[in-house]
Structures are given as C-alpha cells and as structure tokens.
C-alpha positions, 0 to 999 in steps of 0.5 A: 379401451376397445371395450369402451370405443367398440359400441361407439364405433358400432353405432357410428358405422350403423348410422353411416350405413343407414345414411349412405343407403338413404343417399343411394336410394334418394340421391336424385330426389335430394339433388332436385329438391335442393335445386328447387329450393334454391331456384323456386321462389315458391319454396325458397323457405325449404332452404331453412327447414333442415336447420329448423328441424335440426334445432327442434331435434336439439331442443328435444334431444333428452325427450327423444332419448326418453321416448325410445321404446322397443323397435317396431320392426314390422310397422317400420319395415312395412313403411320402408318397403312402402316408401321404396315402392312409392319411389319406384312408382314415381320413377317409372311414372315421372311423378316427382312428388311421389318420389319426394313423399316417399322420402318422408315415408322412408324417414318415418319408417326408419325412426319407427323401425329403430325406436318405436312409434312414440318417437313420431309424436315428438317429431311430428312437427319436424315431419310436417315442416318437411312436408310443407317444404316439398313442392306440391304437384303442378295440377294441385298448385294451379288449382290453389293459385288460380282462385288466389289470383282471382281474389287478389285481382278483385281486392286490388281492383276494389282498392284501386277504384277507391282512388278513382283510378279507372280500371277494367278486370278480365280474369286475373288481368287488370287493365289501367289507362295511365293519366294522359295516356292513349294505350292501356297497360295490363297488370297480370296478377300472376302467382307471385302477386296472388299470394301463392309464393308467400303462402307456403312460406307463411304457412310454414312460419305459422307452424314454427311460430305456434310450436315455439310459443306453446303454453307448455313444453310438452303436450298430447299431440305433437308436443301441443296441448289441445288449446295450442293445437287449435291455435296452430291450426287457426294460425296456419289457416289465417296465413291464407288471407294474410298472404292474399291481402298483403299481395293484393295491396302490393298489386293495388299500389302498383296499379295506382303508381301505374296510373300516375307514372306509366309502365315504369311503375311495373318495372322499377326498383319499387316493384322488386322491393315491394315483394320483400315489403310484402313478406315483412308486412305479412310476417308482422300480421302473422305475429299479431294474429298469433298474439291475439289467438294466444290471448283468446285461447290461452289467456296470454300465459307464457310457457309453463315450466314443466318437467320436460323429460318425465321419468318413463317406465323401464323397458327392455330396449332391443336392437333392430337389425341394421344390416337387414334394413340397409340391405332392403334399402340398397336393393330398392336403390338398385331397382330404382337406379336400374329403371332410371338408367336402363334404355327405353325401346326405340320407336320410329315416328314421323315428325309433327312438322309433317302433319298434313295440311288437310284434315277432312274439310279442315285446311291449315291456315298460315304456318305453324305457330312456335312458342317463345324459347322461355315457354319451350324450356318449360314445356320440354317437349321432344317435338310439338306442333301448334297450328290453325285450321279453317273450315270452308264456312270460315270457322277457325280452330287451334290445334296443339300436339306435344310429344315426349319421347321419354317421361322418366327424366321428369319432362312430361306434358302439362295438363291444360288444367295447369297451364291455362288458369295460370294464363288467365283462362277460366275453365268451366263446364267440364264434360267427357265427349265421345270423339268419332274417327272417320273409320267409325271407332270412338274414344273419350276426351275432355271437353271444357268451355274456357274464357279469358276476357272476351275470348270464349272457346270450346276446348277438347283434349286427351292424352295419347301414346303407346296405343292408348288414349286416355281422358284422365291424367291419372289413368295415363300416369298409371298406364305410363308406369305399367308400360315403362315396366312391361314395354320399356316405354314412357313416350306419350303426348297431349293433344288439344283442339280449341275453337271459338264458341260463337253464337252456337255452343253445340255447333262449336263442340261438334266442329272441335270434335270433328277436327279431333276425330280426323287428327286422331285417325292419322296421329299414330304415325306421329305418336307411335302405337 
C-alpha cells in the first residue's frame, strides 16, 4: 500500500511546497490584486478570470499531460530568478504593476521548469487572460482613457445635436442648458462614461469568445489555427470602438434627458441602470461581430471534430528538483519581505505649511488651498501644500508640492500626465526647460502648455527628493530603487508650478520658471536632501 501512495504523497507535498512558496513570495501582491478586482470597476472582470483559467485547464487536461516534455530547468529557472528580481525591484520602487507582472513571469517559469516549453502553447490564452486582469500603470491608463473620453464626448455631442439640443463641449465636459432653465449643467465624460471601464472587460471577453468558438480544437499558435488567430486579434481590436460607441450612446441619452428633465437625469436610477445596459448592448455587438468574422474568415463552419490529444513520441521524462526551486523562491520571499518591513532612515524636515510667503518678487495670495478629503485619500501624501503667488505686475501662479515620506507601501506621487487629463485638461507642446536658481545652479524640468475650455496655462513640474531632481518619472523610479537599497530611503516629492499664458507665452514661461527657481532654492529644508 505504501508503494502505491508514496508517489501520490510525494506529488502532493511537492505541489503544496511550490504553492506555499508562491504565497510567501507574493502574498501582498495577491491580496492587493484581489482587493482591486473587488473594488475597481475597471477590472472587476478579474474576479472571473481564475475560474475561466481553471475551466481552460480542465478542458485541456489530457492535452496538457500529453504535451509534457523534459523539464527546461535552465530556461524555467532563469525566468523564476528574473521574476524574483522584478518583484524586488517593484517592491523597492513602489511599482505595483512590476510586482504583478513578476507573478505572471513566475508562473510561466515554474511551468517551463517542470514541464518544458511546449506546455505554454496550450496555456498561452490562460496566461493572456491573467495579463488582461492586471491593472495597467496609471500613466498608461490615462493615456488610453483620455483619447477615449474625447472621442466619446465628440460622438455624444454629435448625437445630442441631432435632437436639436443646444450643447457646448469643452474638452471632455459637455455643457447643456435644460429647457426653460437659466443655468447650464455640465456632464463630465469621465473614464466610466468613455468606455475605458467596459473596454478591459470587453477585450477579455473577446479573447474568451474567440477561444471557445475556434474552428478546430487544436492549432499551431496557442491552440488557434491561423484564421482563428486572426479572428481573435480582430475581435479584440473591435472591442475598442464597441466600448466607445456604446458608452457615447449612454452619454448622449443622458444629455438629452438632462435637457428635458434637468439634473435629476444624471442622478436618477436610469443613470445607474444605463451602465449595466451598456454592458449588455456591448456584449451583444461583440457576439455579432464574432459571428460576422467567423462567416468571413472561416465560412461559418462549426468546430471540427479532431483528435484533441494526438499520440506524441515517447520521451524520457525527468523530474526537476522541487527542493531547489522552492529554496530559491523562499530566499526571494525573504529578501522581498525584508525590504518591505525593514525600517527606513529617518530624516528631519520642515512642514510644507511653513513655506515662505515671499519667493523673490512673488508674494503669497490668500491662504493655502486644501483638496477635498476624497482627493486627499487618492493622493495619499504625507504632507502637501498648494497656494497661489502673485507678482507686483498682477500675474498669478499656482504652486503645488506633494511630499511622501515613504513610497514602499504603494503611496507615491501622481504625475500630472495622470491627473490633469482625467480632469479634462489637454496637455500639449511638451518640452524640457532649464530652471535657474538664484544661486546660479540649474536643473531640467518638464514644461507643458495645458488647456481646459477657456483656461490656457503654462505648467512646469519635476520630481525632487534625497538630493536629486529629475524631470523623468522613470529616471526618478530608478533612483528611488537605488536609494532604497543603498540609503534605506524612498522619500520624495512632486513639484508643480502653473500660470496663465495670457497674451505672451514666452513671458508666461519665464515667469513660471522664475517662481520654480526661487522655490527650488529653499525646498531642501522641506524635501530633505
């Protein structure tokens, strides 16, 4: 009896050890990922992805067993080590996306380590689904979301005007004057109404739909035949206009109802229910598109009956070392957890509220400006100040400094490229500008012209902390990782100055640079060197 159960017990212990090592290395990543799936409407489809992957594995179980080859220890082991390095780098640089991608690389590495590279062909769709369930970095998210917001706004305004409803569009904000009203109502086409929230779900559903409606049960690429692969790609691409059009229709209907019924149309049960209706309509369009592509590319044939699990040539199956793999993963987990929980060097600093009221010829105008509590909860700053300064000539500039004592826990500064487009600002004419301090030293900062309706501003911003000043967010991330390892510090800040362009853009840039230079001269006391 022991001869029979011993291999089973050994396999069970090996699988348990590998799973335990994964949980030890990625406990925080998995916990935060599950939380985001539960709370973030953009990625709520992630809750279903593990079940879909489980179903794919179940349906392909015999094929997976038949595809097993000799372990690719060097390739798989190399991917495992690379994944651990990504996890450490993401931990030190407060980059959650890197840590999540590390998990996918780790899973692929483990599969290759034990079963060879061929098994990835059968599980390529499962891995792709996991990647689609991982929230993309905010800076990339907003670069996708903002064009979608603008397109949805343009389509919505066109549709609303077909019903002779007077509208005015400013960026992603649509102004409507209700019938008989005296005050306009602004509809902001945020991510939820631009299609971005349904987009990620629709792209994922497109891949699932294409996979389970294949012409054959087995193909060359990820179980797809060449025509099926083309159809899958086209279907995923088609998800983008479907998402935008259905959500633009939702905004258009809301705008028309606002004209007739006022603000209650934007707050009623209809507005909430319309969100679900959009998903249903979009899914119907996706299914219809899939049907059309099948007729076009495959002639409408149904899945052929083929040998799902062809006989494979016999190979000598070797067992890769479980102990070695687990030991490497546990060592990586120890390193990651040590970096997470070790203390950081304490540095003394002056609170930003004590920033001087005079910076060169600039004088503070009014009191400091505070964000709403909901905005502060998103920013998660340790300390911040936002205030206005004015020159004797009357030019006014807005100044913002957001400081983070530690970025290891995930709280980090938000690039203006993330925040401003989401608020309806159009950023254009990006350049680097040299900022000169009163002591003669210079540094490079970002310069943009930003517009929102009638507002036209010059914006200068940079990242500062630990004695470093960077214009590039990516260079600052690298420096944060380096300083976290070598100096046990991940504190830093983002600094932003804005002023109206007026009639002379060059003069506005010069004024903003002057305020930035005077601020940078004294900022080391507030953002420690």
